N, CA, C and O of each residue as an XYZ file, in Angstrom:
684
protein
N     -22.505     83.842    106.763
C     -21.985     84.163    105.438
C     -22.476     85.546    105.024
O     -23.682     85.786    104.969
N     -21.556     86.448    104.735
C     -21.908     87.811    104.335
C     -22.559     87.858    102.953
O     -23.270     88.814    102.644
N     -22.331     86.847    102.119
C     -22.838     86.834    100.753
C     -23.641     85.550    100.526
O     -23.219     84.685     99.759
N     -24.788     85.421    101.184
C     -25.541     84.176    101.077
C     -26.039     83.903     99.662
O     -26.300     82.749     99.322
N     -26.176     84.924     98.837
C     -26.683     84.745     97.481
C     -25.578     84.340     96.494
O     -25.845     84.152     95.307
N     -24.360     84.209     96.977
C     -23.248     83.868     96.091
C     -22.522     82.631     96.603
O     -22.353     82.430     97.805
N     -22.115     81.840     95.681
C     -21.280     80.711     96.069
C     -19.842     81.211     96.199
O     -19.538     82.304     95.722
N     -18.958     80.455     96.823
C     -17.573     80.916     97.024
C     -16.849     81.268     95.728
O     -16.062     82.214     95.701
N     -17.105     80.518     94.650
C     -16.438     80.819     93.371
C     -16.867     82.176     92.836
O     -16.042     82.932     92.323
N     -18.153     82.489     92.954
C     -18.646     83.790     92.487
C     -18.017     84.919     93.290
O     -17.622     85.948     92.741
N     -17.932     84.706     94.606
C     -17.330     85.726     95.459
C     -15.858     85.927     95.106
O     -15.397     87.063     94.998
N     -15.121     84.836     94.925
C     -13.703     84.941     94.562
C     -13.533     85.614     93.200
O     -12.612     86.408     93.010
N     -14.411     85.300     92.263
C     -14.346     85.932     90.938
C     -14.593     87.435     91.053
O     -13.938     88.235     90.385
N     -15.559     87.814     91.920
C     -15.835     89.235     92.122
C     -14.613     89.938     92.715
O     -14.234     91.014     92.252
N     -14.000     89.343     93.728
C     -12.823     89.942     94.365
C     -11.657     90.024     93.390
O     -10.917     91.008     93.385
N     -11.490     88.997     92.566
C     -10.431     89.001     91.559
C     -10.669     90.134     90.559
O      -9.729     90.810     90.141
N     -11.931     90.334     90.180
C     -12.282     91.432     89.276
C     -11.972     92.788     89.890
O     -11.492     93.693     89.208
N     -12.250     92.923     91.186
C     -11.956     94.179     91.879
C     -10.453     94.447     91.905
O     -10.021     95.582     91.705
N      -9.665     93.419     92.147
C      -8.207     93.562     92.169
C      -7.685     93.948     90.779
O      -6.834     94.828     90.649
N      -8.196     93.292     89.767
C      -7.788     93.600     88.396
C      -8.143     95.048     88.049
O      -7.344     95.749     87.430
N      -9.330     95.495     88.443
C      -9.758     96.870     88.193
C      -8.809     97.854     88.865
O      -8.438     98.867     88.271
N      -8.415     97.559     90.102
C      -7.494     98.431     90.835
C      -6.153     98.522     90.111
O      -5.564     99.598     90.014
N      -5.671     97.377     89.601
C      -4.401     97.362     88.870
C      -4.494     98.201     87.596
O      -3.556     98.920     87.255
N      -5.615     98.111     86.901
C      -5.812     98.911     85.685
C      -5.841    100.389     86.041
O      -5.182    101.202     85.392
N      -6.603    100.737     87.069
C      -6.721    102.138     87.476
C      -5.366    102.742     87.820
O      -5.131    103.925     87.574
N      -4.477    101.936     88.384
C      -3.162    102.446     88.763
C      -2.318    102.819     87.540
O      -1.357    103.578     87.668
N      -2.660    102.297     86.361
C      -1.928    102.664     85.142
C      -2.481    103.936     84.518
O      -1.837    104.528     83.652
N      -3.656    104.362     84.941
C      -4.303    105.540     84.367
C      -4.046    106.762     85.247
O      -4.951    107.295     85.889
N      -2.789    107.184     85.254
C      -2.372    108.304     86.089
C      -1.971    109.491     85.220
O      -1.816    109.360     84.006
N      -1.806    110.641     85.850
C      -1.350    111.825     85.132
C      -0.096    111.500     84.336
O       0.835    110.875     84.845
N      -0.084    111.930     83.081
C       1.081    111.737     82.220
C       1.066    110.442     81.434
O       1.810    110.304     80.463
N       0.225    109.477     81.836
C       0.127    108.200     81.102
C      -0.737    108.398     79.855
O      -1.622    109.252     79.828
N      -0.469    107.607     78.842
C      -1.304    107.636     77.642
C      -2.546    106.803     77.900
O      -2.456    105.653     78.330
N      -3.707    107.388     77.636
C      -4.964    106.670     77.817
C      -5.098    105.674     76.668
O      -4.992    106.067     75.506
N      -5.329    104.392     76.963
C      -5.412    103.385     75.902
C      -6.555    103.664     74.930
O      -7.664    104.011     75.338
N      -6.273    103.509     73.659
C      -7.251    103.777     72.600
C      -8.362    102.733     72.618
O      -8.206    101.656     73.194
N      -9.462    103.056     71.993
C     -10.556    102.106     71.769
C     -11.161    102.410     70.411
O     -11.011    103.515     69.890
N     -11.834    101.446     69.848
C     -12.488    101.592     68.548
C     -13.825    100.876     68.640
O     -13.878     99.648     68.574
N     -14.889    101.623     68.790
C     -16.230    101.083     69.020
C     -17.237    101.839     68.157
O     -16.866    102.702     67.361
N     -18.497    101.506     68.324
C     -19.611    102.245     67.724
C     -20.293    103.011     68.848
O     -20.498    102.477     69.939
N     -20.642    104.266     68.577
C     -21.330    105.038     69.607
C     -22.801    104.621     69.673
O     -23.232    103.726     68.945
N     -23.560    105.268     70.541
C     -24.957    104.903     70.768
C     -25.808    105.062     69.505
O     -26.873    104.454     69.401
N     -25.351    105.870     68.550
C     -26.075    106.077     67.297
C     -25.545    105.198     66.168
O     -26.015    105.289     65.034
N     -24.563    104.343     66.479
C     -24.015    103.438     65.472
C     -22.869    104.026     64.661
O     -22.423    103.414     63.691
N     -22.385    105.202     65.044
C     -21.264    105.854     64.363
C     -19.936    105.379     64.953
O     -19.859    105.015     66.126
N     -18.897    105.389     64.122
C     -17.566    104.986     64.582
C     -17.085    105.922     65.690
O     -17.248    107.139     65.601
N     -16.503    105.352     66.713
C     -15.999    106.123     67.853
C     -14.657    105.547     68.267
O     -14.575    104.421     68.758
N     -13.611    106.327     68.065
C     -12.285    105.906     68.517
C     -11.577    107.120     69.081
O     -11.730    108.239     68.592
N     -10.814    106.877     70.103
C     -10.063    107.956     70.734
C      -9.044    108.540     69.763
O      -8.814    109.750     69.766
N      -8.434    107.706     68.939
C      -7.402    108.179     68.012
C      -7.952    109.187     66.999
O      -7.192    110.001     66.474
N      -9.244    109.149     66.717
C      -9.821    110.119     65.781
C      -9.905    111.520     66.387
O     -10.201    112.485     65.682
N      -9.647    111.633     67.677
C      -9.682    112.929     68.364
C      -8.282    113.495     68.600
O      -8.142    114.493     69.306
N      -7.246    112.883     68.028
C      -5.868    113.376     68.224
C      -5.789    114.857     67.831
O      -6.410    115.302     66.865
N      -5.018    115.587     68.603
C      -4.884    117.019     68.370
C      -5.898    117.845     69.139
O      -5.807    119.073     69.163
N      -6.859    117.191     69.766
C      -7.899    117.878     70.542
C      -7.701    117.579     72.027
O      -7.126    116.553     72.392
N      -8.175    118.472     72.863
C      -8.264    118.217     74.294
C      -9.586    117.474     74.492
O     -10.639    117.957     74.078
N      -9.531    116.304     75.121
C     -10.709    115.431     75.211
C     -10.995    115.060     76.664
O     -10.093    114.718     77.428
N     -12.265    115.137     77.020
C     -12.722    114.627     78.308
C     -13.427    113.302     78.044
O     -14.388    113.251     77.276
N     -12.959    112.239     78.671
C     -13.662    110.961     78.627
C     -14.416    110.848     79.942
O     -13.818    110.780     81.016
N     -15.734    110.829     79.838
C     -16.599    110.906     81.011
C     -17.388    109.609     81.184
O     -18.280    109.314     80.389
N     -17.058    108.831     82.226
C     -17.798    107.626     82.573
C     -18.907    108.041     83.535
O     -18.636    108.633     84.580
N     -20.140    107.735     83.187
C     -21.279    108.235     83.948
C     -22.511    107.374     83.684
O     -22.443    106.408     82.923
N     -23.641    107.721     84.312
C     -24.925    107.069     84.054
C     -26.057    107.990     84.494
O     -25.876    108.838     85.367
N     -27.212    107.817     83.889
C     -28.368    108.653     84.238
C     -28.874    108.353     85.647
O     -29.488    109.220     86.268
N     -28.633    107.154     86.164
C     -29.085    106.785     87.502
C     -28.116    107.235     88.593
O     -28.395    107.066     89.780
N     -26.987    107.803     88.198
C     -25.957    108.233     89.148
C     -26.174    109.715     89.486
O     -25.921    110.594     88.662
N     -26.641    109.971     90.700
C     -26.974    111.345     91.105
C     -25.757    112.286     91.004
O     -25.897    113.378     90.452
N     -24.575    111.910     91.512
C     -23.426    112.816     91.365
C     -23.047    113.056     89.898
O     -22.597    114.146     89.544
N     -23.227    112.047     89.052
C     -22.937    112.210     87.617
C     -23.850    113.280     87.028
O     -23.394    114.200     86.348
N     -25.136    113.145     87.296
C     -26.114    114.079     86.735
C     -25.922    115.490     87.285
O     -26.206    116.471     86.598
N     -25.440    115.589     88.519
C     -25.175    116.910     89.098
C     -24.028    117.607     88.361
O     -23.991    118.837     88.311
N     -23.099    116.847     87.792
C     -21.952    117.423     87.079
C     -22.236    117.710     85.603
O     -21.505    118.478     84.977
N     -23.281    117.109     85.040
C     -23.565    117.279     83.614
C     -23.682    118.753     83.208
O     -23.128    119.120     82.171
N     -24.365    119.614     83.959
C     -24.427    121.024     83.538
C     -23.040    121.674     83.413
O     -22.826    122.507     82.533
N     -22.095    121.295     84.294
C     -20.727    121.829     84.194
C     -20.040    121.340     82.923
O     -19.346    122.105     82.252
N     -20.235    120.070     82.596
C     -19.628    119.501     81.398
C     -20.229    120.160     80.157
O     -19.500    120.538     79.240
N     -21.550    120.300     80.126
C     -22.219    120.931     78.975
C     -21.740    122.372     78.807
O     -21.420    122.786     77.693
N     -21.687    123.135     79.889
C     -21.249    124.538     79.812
C     -19.806    124.632     79.325
O     -19.482    125.498     78.513
N     -18.945    123.753     79.810
C     -17.540    123.757     79.385
C     -17.438    123.373     77.914
O     -16.671    123.979     77.165
N     -18.198    122.380     77.502
C     -18.204    121.958     76.098
C     -18.665    123.113     75.200
O     -18.034    123.407     74.185
N     -19.748    123.750     75.574
C     -20.270    124.856     74.760
C     -19.284    126.020     74.691
O     -19.170    126.674     73.655
N     -18.585    126.275     75.767
C     -17.647    127.399     75.804
C     -16.362    127.118     75.021
O     -15.829    128.020     74.376
N     -15.861    125.889     75.068
C     -14.533    125.601     74.511
C     -14.511    124.668     73.293
O     -13.445    124.396     72.742
N     -15.667    124.188     72.881
C     -15.692    123.259     71.753
C     -15.061    123.861     70.492
O     -14.293    123.186     69.805
N     -15.372    125.103     70.188
C     -14.823    125.750     68.986
C     -13.313    125.950     69.054
O     -12.668    126.204     68.036
N     -12.745    125.834     70.272
C     -11.302    125.998     70.446
C     -10.556    124.659     70.456
O      -9.337    124.623     70.624
N     -11.305    123.549     70.274
C     -10.645    122.253     70.207
C     -10.912    121.324     71.371
O     -10.155    120.379     71.593
N     -11.980    121.576     72.122
C     -12.335    120.710     73.241
C     -13.445    119.755     72.820
O     -14.434    120.168     72.213
N     -13.274    118.473     73.147
C     -14.263    117.443     72.828
C     -14.593    116.646     74.079
O     -13.811    116.604     75.029
N     -15.749    116.023     74.069
C     -16.170    115.137     75.151
C     -16.578    113.809     74.525
O     -17.228    113.773     73.480
N     -16.190    112.732     75.171
C     -16.678    111.401     74.828
C     -17.334    110.859     76.084
O     -16.673    110.672     77.105
N     -18.627    110.609     76.010
C     -19.336    110.040     77.143
C     -19.333    108.526     77.064
O     -19.477    107.952     75.985
N     -19.168    107.882     78.213
C     -19.277    106.424     78.305
C     -20.339    106.156     79.362
O     -20.083    106.255     80.562
N     -21.533    105.815     78.892
C     -22.666    105.626     79.785
C     -22.760    104.188     80.267
O     -22.724    103.253     79.468
N     -22.882    104.016     81.584
C     -23.071    102.697     82.172
C     -24.542    102.380     82.371
O     -24.894    101.498     83.155
N     -25.399    103.098     81.664
C     -26.831    102.839     81.725
C     -27.163    101.476     81.135
O     -26.397    100.933     80.339
N     -28.305    100.927     81.527
C     -28.772     99.677     80.933
C     -29.971     99.919     80.022
O     -30.412     99.006     79.323
N     -30.502    101.144     80.024
C     -31.668    101.498     79.213
C     -31.245    102.518     78.156
O     -31.040    103.693     78.462
N     -31.116    102.057     76.915
C     -30.637    102.905     75.814
C     -31.558    104.103     75.574
O     -31.080    105.218     75.367
N     -32.875    103.881     75.600
C     -33.823    104.968     75.353
C     -33.715    106.045     76.434
O     -33.741    107.238     76.133
N     -33.595    105.619     77.683
C     -33.453    106.583     78.781
C     -32.181    107.424     78.584
O     -32.183    108.634     78.813
N     -31.109    106.770     78.162
C     -29.860    107.486     77.885
C     -30.059    108.521     76.781
O     -29.677    109.680     76.941
N     -30.649    108.111     75.674
C     -30.856    109.032     74.552
C     -31.759    110.197     74.936
O     -31.488    111.340     74.569
N     -32.835    109.913     75.675
C     -33.737    110.983     76.128
C     -32.997    111.966     77.028
O     -33.169    113.179     76.901
N     -32.181    111.450     77.928
C     -31.454    112.299     78.872
C     -30.425    113.174     78.147
O     -30.331    114.373     78.407
N     -29.663    112.570     77.244
C     -28.630    113.349     76.550
C     -29.255    114.430     75.669
O     -28.713    115.529     75.551
N     -30.383    114.121     75.059
C     -31.049    115.134     74.232
C     -31.580    116.272     75.098
O     -31.368    117.446     74.792
N     -32.269    115.918     76.178
C     -32.834    116.924     77.090
C     -31.735    117.805     77.699
O     -31.936    119.001     77.908
N     -30.587    117.210     77.977
C     -29.498    117.925     78.649
C     -28.522    118.603     77.686
O     -27.516    119.161     78.124
N     -28.803    118.563     76.397
C     -27.959    119.193     75.367
C     -26.540    118.613     75.349
O     -25.558    119.341     75.207
N     -26.460    117.306     75.495
C     -25.176    116.597     75.458
C     -24.964    116.153     74.008
O     -25.329    115.039     73.631
N     -24.376    117.028     73.209
C     -24.308    116.819     71.759
C     -23.067    116.054     71.307
O     -22.868    115.869     70.107
N     -22.238    115.613     72.231
C     -21.036    114.871     71.880
C     -21.369    113.383     71.706
O     -22.490    112.948     71.967
N     -20.377    112.624     71.265
C     -20.557    111.192     71.081
C     -20.657    110.486     72.428
O     -19.916    110.788     73.365
N     -21.582    109.548     72.502
C     -21.790    108.739     73.699
C     -21.594    107.276     73.333
O     -22.064    106.818     72.291
N     -20.905    106.555     74.187
C     -20.803    105.111     74.052
C     -21.763    104.499     75.049
O     -21.703    104.807     76.239
N     -22.647    103.637     74.579
C     -23.613    102.952     75.434
C     -22.980    101.657     75.916
O     -22.951    100.654     75.204
N     -22.477    101.703     77.139
C     -21.798    100.546     77.720
C     -22.836     99.707     78.462
O     -22.589     99.219     79.564
N     -23.985     99.553     77.843
C     -25.236     99.114     78.423
C     -25.411     97.740     78.969
O     -26.186     96.957     78.420
N     -24.742     97.420     79.999
C     -25.012     96.183     80.731
C     -25.468     96.559     82.130
O     -25.023     97.559     82.694
N     -26.341     95.765     82.672
C     -26.866     96.099     84.003
C     -26.117     95.395     85.128
O     -26.361     95.664     86.304
N     -25.213     94.500     84.770
C     -24.453     93.771     85.795
C     -23.039     94.332     85.876
O     -22.341     94.353     84.862
N     -22.588     94.789     87.048
C     -21.223     95.316     87.161
C     -20.200     94.307     86.644
O     -20.320     93.105     86.878
N     -19.212     94.810     85.950
C     -18.166     93.949     85.428
C     -18.433     93.476     84.016
O     -17.541     92.927     83.369
N     -19.658     93.681     83.520
C     -19.986     93.270     82.165
C     -19.987     94.447     81.195
O     -20.274     94.269     80.011
N     -19.679     95.610     81.666
C     -19.602     96.780     80.801
C     -18.262     96.750     80.078
O     -17.215     96.664     80.719
N     -18.285     96.821     78.761
C     -17.073     96.624     77.966
C     -15.979     97.649     78.272
O     -14.899     97.271     78.726
N     -16.238     98.937     78.032
C     -15.192     99.943     78.251
C     -14.944    100.199     79.731
O     -13.799    100.376     80.147
N     -16.002    100.221     80.523
C     -15.808    100.443     81.962
C     -14.932     99.337     82.545
O     -14.047     99.608     83.358
N     -15.171     98.110     82.140
C     -14.344     97.001     82.625
C     -12.918     97.128     82.112
O     -11.957     96.912     82.851
N     -12.791     97.481     80.837
C     -11.454     97.603     80.240
C     -10.595     98.615     80.988
O      -9.385     98.430     81.123
N     -11.228     99.696     81.478
C     -10.479    100.742     82.160
C     -10.609    100.667     83.677
O     -10.241    101.609     84.378
N     -11.134     99.548     84.192
C     -11.172     99.327     85.631
C     -12.143    100.208     86.374
O     -11.905    100.560     87.530
N     -13.242    100.573     85.726
C     -14.208    101.468     86.349
C     -15.466    100.690     86.687
O     -16.102    100.115     85.803
N     -15.825    100.670     87.958
C     -17.013     99.961     88.421
C     -18.175    100.941     88.545
O     -17.980    102.157     88.549
N     -19.379    100.398     88.644
C     -20.573    101.235     88.826
C     -20.409    102.171     90.012
O     -20.821    103.330     89.958
N     -19.814    101.675     91.070
C     -19.653    102.492     92.273
C     -18.544    103.526     92.125
O     -18.365    104.383     92.991
N     -17.803    103.441     91.026
C     -16.691    104.364     90.824
C     -17.001    105.519     89.891
O     -16.087    106.204     89.432
N     -18.287    105.749     89.602
C     -18.629    106.866     88.727
C     -19.284    107.960     89.555
O     -19.899    107.654     90.576
N     -19.181    109.205     89.161
C     -18.553    109.654     87.918
C     -17.034    109.519     87.964
O     -16.407    109.673     89.012
N     -16.473    109.232     86.816
C     -15.023    109.151     86.644
C     -14.725    109.775     85.293
O     -15.287    109.376     84.273
N     -13.849    110.744     85.297
C     -13.499    111.348     84.016
C     -12.006    111.578     83.912
O     -11.297    111.728     84.907
N     -11.552    111.600     82.656
C     -10.141    111.786     82.336
C     -10.033    112.898     81.314
O     -10.701    112.856     80.281
N      -9.201    113.894     81.586
C      -8.934    114.958     80.626
C      -7.623    114.636     79.929
O      -6.584    114.475     80.569
N      -7.690    114.546     78.599
C      -6.528    114.156     77.804
C      -6.045    115.311     76.950
O      -6.840    116.131     76.490
N      -4.726    115.375     76.739
C      -4.173    116.383     75.833
C      -4.287    115.876     74.398
O      -4.818    114.791     74.161
N      -3.796    116.653     73.452
C      -3.898    116.323     72.041
C      -3.174    115.062     71.629
O      -3.412    114.543     70.538
N      -2.293    114.557     72.479
C      -1.582    113.304     72.203
C      -2.171    112.115     72.954
O      -1.625    111.013     72.905
N      -3.290    112.339     73.649
C      -3.938    111.244     74.374
C      -3.358    110.982     75.747
O      -3.659    109.956     76.357
N      -2.530    111.893     76.249
C      -1.957    111.725     77.595
C      -2.902    112.335     78.631
O      -3.536    113.362     78.387
N      -2.979    111.687     79.779
C      -3.865    112.139     80.845
C      -3.289    113.393     81.499
O      -2.188    113.376     82.049
N      -4.054    114.473     81.427
C      -3.678    115.730     82.090
C      -4.057    115.634     83.563
O      -3.262    115.950     84.448
N      -5.286    115.192     83.806
C      -5.790    115.042     85.175
C      -7.119    114.294     85.105
O      -7.584    113.935     84.023
N      -7.721    114.067     86.263
C      -8.967    113.309     86.297
C      -9.850    113.759     87.445
O      -9.407    114.436     88.372
N     -11.111    113.365     87.357
C     -12.108    113.591     88.405
C     -12.313    115.060     88.757
O     -11.924    115.523     89.829
N     -12.927    115.771     87.837
C     -13.182    117.196     88.009
C     -14.563    117.427     88.597
O     -15.516    116.723     88.264
N     -14.662    118.404     89.464
C     -15.938    118.801     90.031
C     -16.129    120.294     89.824
O     -15.183    121.071     89.953
N     -17.342    120.689     89.506
C     -17.679    122.098     89.382
C     -16.850    122.824     88.341
O     -16.637    122.331     87.234
N     -16.388    124.003     88.718
C     -15.661    124.868     87.786
C     -14.243    124.396     87.490
O     -13.582    124.943     86.606
N     -13.774    123.402     88.207
C     -12.406    122.900     87.995
C     -12.231    122.377     86.570
O     -11.140    122.494     86.010
N     -13.263    121.811     85.977
C     -13.159    121.301     84.609
C     -12.896    122.432     83.629
O     -11.982    122.336     82.810
N     -13.676    123.496     83.698
C     -13.506    124.619     82.776
C     -12.112    125.231     82.930
O     -11.487    125.607     81.938
N     -11.633    125.328     84.147
C     -10.306    125.887     84.379
C      -9.228    124.992     83.769
O      -8.292    125.484     83.138
N      -9.359    123.704     83.954
C      -8.363    122.764     83.410
C      -8.400    122.745     81.878
O      -7.351    122.666     81.238
N      -9.582    122.817     81.291
C      -9.707    122.842     79.828
C      -9.095    124.122     79.284
O      -8.358    124.079     78.299
N      -9.382    125.251     79.900
C      -8.803    126.518     79.451
C      -7.270    126.457     79.480
O      -6.613    126.907     78.542
N      -6.711    125.908     80.543
C      -5.275    125.804     80.674
C      -4.704    124.862     79.593
O      -3.686    125.165     78.971
N      -5.367    123.734     79.383
C      -4.881    122.757     78.398
C      -4.923    123.331     76.981
O      -4.020    123.081     76.183
N      -5.957    124.093     76.670
C      -6.083    124.686     75.340
C      -5.064    125.801     75.102
O      -4.704    126.088     73.961
N      -4.604    126.428     76.187
C      -3.659    127.538     76.046
C      -2.244    127.067     75.781
O      -1.383    127.870     75.420
N      -1.988    125.775     75.955
C      -0.616    125.235     75.768
C      -0.338    124.949     74.319
O       0.754    124.495     73.978
């Protein structure tokens, strides 16, 4: 048995969750409208995608324990600092399980945008990550949205984010 720590029902539930996540991800393609959410951010402030209408928004699913995520944070911060005054916003969705570690990291890294603490330590129990079909192993995952909430593109690395934001703001 490849999964001795799981009974067959748990394994089937996990596989069903993976299939459902894949189906959700297939709806989040270029040109599709990113589904809205209405939550409280890590500081207890209201956070909804609809409140950012008219802005170019990056929704960034990440975690402090994710090495590739942390490697991209300086690019996101630099892009935010350069284009924020022109209408660029970032919404972070952290899959961390330690709220204090998240807050310390975002402060140290100058991540001044709103963060959603999707703080569960068990994959599949994260509220927004589950809703959008994003697993722990699937981060970093980000979506760049236009002012109407439509997906421009996703999964930016390095300078590609700044280039895409500049192009989106020029339209």
